[in-house]
Phi, psi and omega in degrees: 000136181291341179304326189289348175270356184241037183266344185231096178287150171291164183226112179301144183276131177270137173276119178201169174291122180198163176293159176297321174300325172296320180293315184292331174294312180297328179296332182298338185261009185255221180212179183053221188277344172298317181294318181295319177302307180305313180292333170294320176300302182305320179288319174300320177301316185289330174296319179298331184271350181288143179267138175062041180253134171257124181256119181251136175248134170254130186236114181232175177082170187275062189283325181290310177308321182283002177096015187264359194294311179299334172291320176293322178297313180305315180298322174298310185293335184254025176053032179272344173224150176251346179203137181246128169242121188229163161296147176298329182298319180296323175292323177293312180301327178298313185293322177301322179284328183291333181268010182104352184288160183235157167244148187236143176287138178292124177264232180296140181302131170236147175299149183287346177287320182290319179302315174303321182291330178266002173067050175246126179265139179243143174229088188058258180253024181239133176254159173204147177285119173298320179303312180295325176297319186290335173295320181286327170304308180298320181292325177289326178297315181297319179299313182300327181293343182274347183273153181288124187266001173271358177235175183247143184243136159284155179301329178298315183287318178303311179299329179289315181293321179296319176301320181295320176294315180299327184292340180282341190221356186237187178299121181287343179260012172292168177299310186292321178287316181303316184294316181297316183292326182270357182070030179258120180293136172247134171248140172228081188296343176246048183302325187288339183268056179189175178295338174289326168297322170310304183301318178294328178291324177298323180292318177305315178298331176278359173110000182259090193268084177285137182248118174259114182268108182289330179290330174301320175302313188299316185295315184295315183286329177294322180292324180299316178296313179301327180271358178272138180287321179217156186216151174222151180236144174239118177251122167261107191082203180214246176070203179304317178303323183289308183294325182302315180295305193294327183289351178297326184290320179296310177306313182295325185286325182290328179277359177112348182279151177244065181293316178082011175102162176293143190278330174225151184203127180226133177222136169249122184204151175258359180276153181248152189283339185291347179266003172078001183278159182290321182305330176256358182296143179282161178290334171304319178297316180297336177294329182289339178267353187084007187275327176239135181293141178309325184261009179296153172281117187235129183219118179242123177255115181269086182208157173296121183301334180290340174268313190289317182297319174293326180288316180293317186292323178288324175300317180295320178299323180288313194268343190236032178301310184292322177297326179288319181300313187279342188290140180264133180291132179279138182235149183222144177241145183233000000 
């Protein structure tokens, strides 16, 4: 019967005074990416109500320079994520801000040649001081020299130790310090592709050859997933963090585990699937690899994360207060 396709009408949004979470709930009954944004809030809220669910977040793109750092810190401190996989760049920019550095809004357009002359780095419409960045580079280099070069560190271990150091002198609400204090592991599998890698290289040139073992990273995060009863993923962008998280399911299946894929999956991305890249690939495609469970709750929001993430975080704060209080923080030993 055709009527079964016509059971759920869309509902026009009425303009009135209401909470953000009430607005996102209303958006769930609209269409296009508005509906997906509403579904993302409801699905993430459901994840927070799940018992013994481990939530992993992948963070790519220049989110910290764009002003999203405190949101990620909030998610860590309020038990909304249990593990963070990030680009090294985001963590470097977080360290920069934790130590008092700033990112600046671009004003009147200036040529990039002039910016180079004044040692000002540009990230689309955000500026930063190269001199301030280099102070952070040297701080990381000096810290790296205090570590034992005779052993190997995962990026998770290195960033945890660095978080402990930053906590002594930096912003306690930064991502790296919040993660250190809350026991939330941060992985940066492409750590060398960032200013943290620059700092470690400076230490290396001085004779202190610190070893960051990326294969140790792979093993550690796979063990987190293997030891979890249920799992969910949140991807801000895609790139290396997305695949690094998703490949744990493949590794586990090769090693004999039958995890069956992640149980929940949410992504905020501006990339499209037709170009064949991972950042825009659909969760349905991930099902074919065994990375996402066929019956998983899957929501992909094709929207700028700097728009979506603040709305989603505020909506979750409003609607998930009780769930946050009751939720047991997942802990991991390495």
